[in-house]
N, C-alpha and C positions, 0 to 999 in steps of 0.2 A: 262934466270934466272927465269923470271916470270912463266915459264912452271912448276915450282915446286908448283905453286898455281893453284887451280882449277879455271876454267873459270866460273864466276858467270852466272847461267843459266836464271836468270831473270834480265833484265836491268831496273832498277827502276827509270830512269830519261831520258825520251825521248821527243822530240818535233816534230811537223809537221808544215806545212805551216800556220796552224791556230794560231801559236804563233807570226806570223807577221814578224819575222826575221829569220825563218828557211826555209829550201829549199826543203824538201821532203814531200810526202804525207804519210798517214798512211799505205797505201798499199806498198809503197816503203820501209817503215821501216819494215813491216811484212816480205817482201821478203828477206831483209837483215838478219832479225832474223832467218829465215829458213836456209839461207846459213851458218850462224854462229852456227847452231845447238842449238839455245836457246830454252827455254821452254815458256818464256813469256816476255812481256814488260809492263811497266807502262806508260800509256799515260798521260803525265804531262805537259800540255800546260801552258804557262805563263798566269797569271791573267791579268785583264784589266788595272792595274796601270802601266804596261809596255806599252810604246807607240806601238800601233798596235797589242797588245796582244788579247787573246781570251776574249769574254764577260764574265761577272760574272756568267751568267747562264750556262757556259760550262758543269758543272757536269750534268745538266738536259739533254743537248743535247747528251751527251755521252751514255745515256740510250738506244739510238737507235742502238748502235753498237752491233755486235755479241760478245758473250763471247770468242769464239775461232775463229780465222781467219787463214786458211791454217795451222792448227795445233799449232798456237801460241796463248797462252792465253793473252788476253788484259785486264789489270787491269785499271780500270777507276779512274783517279786521276787528280791532278792539281799541278802546281808549283805556289803557292800563293805568292804574294809579301807582305812583311812586309811594312806597310805604316805609322806607327808612332812609337815613342820610347817606347810606352807601349806594342808593339807587335801586334797591330791590323793587320789583313790581309785583302786583297781586294776581297775575295770571300764572298758574303753575307751569313749570318748564315742559311738562309732557304735552301740553296743549299748544304751546307756541309754534311748533312746526306746522300746525294746521292753518296758521294765519297767512294772509297775503299782505297786510299792512297794519302796523302797530304804532299807535301814538302812545307816548308815555307823558303823563301830566301830573303836576304837583297840585293837589287839591288840599286845602286846609282841613277838609272833612276826613281825610285819610292820613295826613301827616301834618303835625303842627309846624307852621313856618318857624324857622330857627334863624341862626346868624347868617350873614352874607356868605361866609366861607362854607358853612354846613349846607346851605341851600344850593350853592354852586357844586359842591361835592355830590349832592343827591342827583342833580341834573346830569353831571358828567358820568356818574355811575350808571344811570339809566340808559344814556345814549350808547354806552359801551356794551349793553346787552346786544348780542348779535341779531336778535329778532326785532329790536326796537328800530323803527324807521325815522321817527320824528318826535321832537319835543313839542308838546301842545302848550300854546299860549305862555311861553316862558317870559314874556314881557310883563306879566302880572305884577303890579307894584306892591302887592301885599306879600310877595315872596322875593325879596331883593336878592340878586345874584350877579355874578360876573358875566355879563353878556358876551364879552369878547372871548373869554375862556371857553364857554360852552359852544360858541359858534366855531371856534378853531378846532375843538375836539370833534364836533360833528362833521366839519368839512374834511378833516383828516380821515375819518371813518367812512366818508362818502354817504353820510346820512343827510337829514333834512331839518329845517326849522319851519315853524308855522307862523304865518300871519293870520290871526284869528279875528274874524269880523266882530265878534263880541267885545273885543278890546275897544271898540268905538261905539258901544251901546251902553245903556244904563246898567246892564248886567255886570259889567266890570268897570265901575266908576273910577274916574281920575286916572285913566290909563293912557291917554293920548300922548302925553309928554314922554312917558317911558317907551311907548310903541315907536314914536318918532326916532328916539335914540337907538332902539333895537333895529329898526329898518335901515337906518343909516349905517350901522355896523355891519349888517348883512350885505349891504351894497358895497361897502368898502372892502370886505373880505370875499366878495363874489360868491356868497353863500346860496346854494340852491334852496328854494322854499316851496311850500304849498300855501295857497290863499284859499281859506276855507270858511264855511259859514258857521260851523259848530251848531247846526240846526237842532233845536229841541221842539220845534213845531213845523209842520209841513210847509207853511208859508215862508219859512226861513231858508229852505233848500235853495242853494245857488245864489242866495242874496248876499253879495259881497260889495255892494255899491260904495259904502263908506270907506272900506279899505282900499278899493280901486281908486277912489278920489285922492286918498292920501298918497298912494304909491305914485300916482301921476304927479302930484305936487312935489314929491321928493325925487322924481326922475329915477325910480327904481327900474332896472332893466327887466323887460318882460321875459327875456330868454332865461332868466334865473327861476321863473315860475314853472315848475315841472308839471303841474296839473293844468296848464293852459290848454292842452289838447289831450285827447285820449292817447295819441301816439307817444307824446313826450312823457306822459305818466307811465305808460306800459314799458317805455325804455328804462325808466327807473326800476320798475318791478323786475325787468330782465336782469338788471345790474344786481338787484337784491338777491335773486335766485343764484346768480353766479357767485356772489359773496358768501352765501350760506353753503353752497356746494363746496367751495374752496375751504371753508372752515372744517367741513367733514373730512 
């Protein structure tokens, strides 16, 4: 059924051994991306507030990497952790200008889930950071929040929401009902999104079949999926660059 949906050609959420609890190297992930006929991957290591995560200066270290490896474009980024209820993230401000794509995620290992209103405030504070592009897996039922409020704030700021394939795997149990509600609200509000694997092992790179099946079932518009092609993803990155330049 998900074959009716295009395979997103840029996987916007991937991890390597530098995240501390992932199992593959960057070269492993690149090889998997080649096999899946992807155009690019975003290298989004966990920030340091996750035990064993990459150091806060990881955006600086990523500058040593080639732009293209074996035909796969490597977009340099990070999955920053939200570390307080005002939405502060764990990557120091001086390194954020080196990033190309920043996900901000709420992980219980970095911030204890709180009330509905405090969780919502944390997400909204994070998406207001000029360098944050997308909220990671905000449908997580362990962290209840106001979906419509965060969607509307992100849309106003011309940011993104994530449909994370792990929300339909045992990694994030009992998430389907929440995810369906979240997808439908993104559809209602014409919210641009990324569909990503959140790969922690190379075989997961580009694997979004469960989420593709759900999006087909819910008739989610493919034109709202900005990583569906490399061109549409880079159009977002151009918009990001313009937004950050305007800020300065």
